[in-house]
C-alpha positions in Angstrom: 17.7 -7.3 -9.2 18.0 -10.2 -10.5 17.7 -14.0 -9.3 21.6 -14.7 -9.4 22.0 -10.8 -8.2 20.3 -12.4 -5.2 22.0 -15.7 -4.7 25.2 -13.3 -5.0 24.0 -10.9 -2.1 22.7 -14.2 0.1 25.9 -15.0 0.0 28.0 -12.3 0.7 25.7 -11.8 4.0 26.4 -15.3 4.8 30.6 -14.7 4.6 29.6 -11.2 5.9 27.4 -12.0 9.0 26.5 -15.6 9.1 30.1 -16.9 9.5 28.5 -19.8 7.4 25.5 -21.5 5.9 23.5 -23.4 8.7 23.2 -27.4 7.4 21.5 -27.9 4.4 18.5 -30.5 6.7 18.6 -27.2 9.1 17.7 -24.7 6.4 15.0 -27.2 5.5 13.4 -27.1 8.4 14.1 -23.4 8.9 12.3 -23.2 5.3 9.5 -25.1 6.7 9.2 -22.8 9.9 8.9 -19.6 7.5 6.2 -21.0 4.9 4.1 -22.0 8.5 4.4 -18.2 9.5 3.3 -17.2 6.5 0.4 -20.0 6.2 -0.7 -18.2 9.5 -0.6 -14.9 8.2 -3.1 -16.1 5.4 -4.9 -18.2 6.9 -5.6 -15.2 9.3 -6.0 -12.4 6.8 -8.3 -14.4 3.9 -9.4 -17.6 6.2 -12.1 -17.5 8.5 -9.3 -17.4 11.6 -9.5 -14.2 13.6 -6.6 -12.3 14.5 -5.1 -12.5 18.3 -3.4 -9.7 19.3 0.5 -11.4 19.1 -0.6 -12.1 15.0 -1.1 -8.2 14.4 2.4 -7.3 13.9 3.0 -9.8 11.3 4.4 -8.7 7.8 3.0 -11.0 5.1 5.9 -9.3 2.7 8.7 -10.2 5.4 8.0 -13.6 5.8 8.2 -13.8 1.9 11.2 -12.6 2.2 12.4 -14.8 4.8 11.1 -17.7 2.6 13.1 -16.7 0.0 16.5 -15.8 1.8 16.3 -19.4 3.1 15.7 -21.0 -0.3 18.1 -19.0 -1.7 20.5 -20.3 1.0 19.4 -23.6 0.2 20.0 -23.0 -3.4 23.5 -21.6 -2.9 24.8 -24.5 -0.9 23.7 -27.6 -3.4 24.9 -25.7 -6.1 21.8 -24.8 -7.9 21.6 -21.9 -10.0 18.0 -20.3 -9.5 17.6 -18.7 -12.5 18.2 -21.8 -14.5 16.2 -23.7 -12.4 13.3 -21.0 -13.0 13.4 -20.7 -16.7 13.3 -24.6 -17.0 10.4 -24.8 -14.7 8.6 -22.4 -16.7 9.1 -23.9 -19.4 7.9 -27.1 -18.2 4.8 -25.5 -17.0 4.4 -24.1 -20.1 4.8 -27.5 -22.2 3.0 -29.5 -20.2 -0.3 -26.9 -19.1 -0.1 -24.5 -22.4 -4.5 -26.5 -22.4 -5.0 -27.4 -19.4 -6.0 -24.4 -17.6 -7.7 -22.7 -20.3 -9.9 -25.9 -21.3 -10.8 -26.1 -17.3 -14.6 -25.1 -16.9 -13.7 -24.5 -13.7 -11.8 -21.4 -14.1 -14.2 -20.0 -16.2 
């Protein structure tokens, strides 16, 4: 699935099941909430905290899917084509960082 197809899929889901998009502020808060849930899983899986019993049913892939869904909602409702935005962002990183990481002795 392309990013554009994903944007269309989310839009169709919203129009079919979601009634309407939540407003941009609500979606921004929901995005932060979903990122927090992913952060909690990563902190307990790779960090020094151990999992509580209630954490054992969390699914990292599902949380990433939730983040992507809400991000796509924000893009759709603000008129952003994520494929174009991502392509521009990658090019910016290539131009800005083409030598930065290769020459970083901390990464060798």
